[in-house]
C-alpha positions in Angstrom: 0.0 0.0 0.0 1.8 3.1 -1.2 0.7 6.7 -0.9 1.3 9.4 -3.4 1.7 12.1 -0.8 5.1 12.4 0.7 4.8 14.5 3.8 8.2 15.8 4.6 8.3 18.8 6.8 11.7 20.5 7.2 11.2 21.1 10.9 11.1 17.4 11.5 14.2 16.7 9.4 16.4 19.2 11.4 18.7 18.2 14.1 19.1 20.2 17.3 22.1 22.2 16.2 20.6 23.4 12.9 17.3 24.2 14.6 19.1 26.3 17.2 21.1 28.2 14.5 17.8 28.9 12.5 16.1 30.2 15.6 19.1 32.3 16.5 18.9 33.9 13.1 15.2 34.7 13.5 15.6 36.1 17.0 19.3 37.0 17.7 18.7 38.3 21.2 17.4 35.0 22.6 20.8 33.3 22.5 22.4 36.5 23.9 20.0 36.4 26.8 20.7 32.7 27.4 24.5 33.2 27.3 24.3 36.2 29.6 22.2 34.3 32.1 24.6 31.4 32.1 27.6 33.8 32.4 26.1 35.6 35.4 25.2 32.4 37.1 28.6 30.9 36.6 30.3 34.1 37.9 28.0 34.1 40.9 28.8 30.5 41.7 32.5 31.3 41.3 32.3 34.2 43.7 30.2 32.1 46.2 33.3 31.2 48.3 34.6 34.8 48.5 31.3 36.4 49.5 32.7 37.6 52.8 30.2 37.8 55.7 27.2 38.1 53.4 24.5 35.5 53.9 24.2 32.9 51.2 20.5 33.7 50.7 21.3 37.3 50.0 24.1 36.4 47.6 21.8 34.0 45.7 19.0 36.6 45.5 21.5 39.2 44.1 22.7 36.6 41.6 19.1 35.8 40.6 18.1 39.4 40.2 21.2 40.1 38.0 20.6 37.1 35.8 16.9 38.0 35.4 17.7 41.6 34.7 20.1 40.6 32.0 17.5 38.3 30.4 14.7 40.9 30.6 17.1 43.5 29.1 17.9 41.2 26.2 14.3 40.5 25.6 13.5 44.2 25.6 16.3 45.0 23.2 15.2 42.1 21.0 11.6 43.3 21.0 12.7 46.9 20.1 14.9 45.5 17.3 12.1 43.4 16.0 9.7 46.4 16.0 12.3 48.6 14.3 12.8 46.0 11.6 9.1 45.4 11.1 7.8 49.0 11.2 10.6 51.4 10.4 13.2 49.6 8.4 10.8 47.9 6.1 10.8 49.5 2.6 7.6 51.1 1.7 6.0 50.0 -1.5 
């Protein structure tokens, strides 16, 4: 029993690396936000031993706020870039 319709969607044929690259080209500030988040968390964990007499909970809260702030900033810049590209930079017919 053969079918004449060959359903081959490109999204199902992609591996994870090419899908991430395609999504990064569509929204370039998402990987920037993810990388910044990872960098801030890594730096906060590195500085965990030398936090002085600051409580661990306060240190973790500061680290979380910094990481969230970076991600929200990247999302805001990405949204502004997307709006600029869609409304102002688009050539008028």
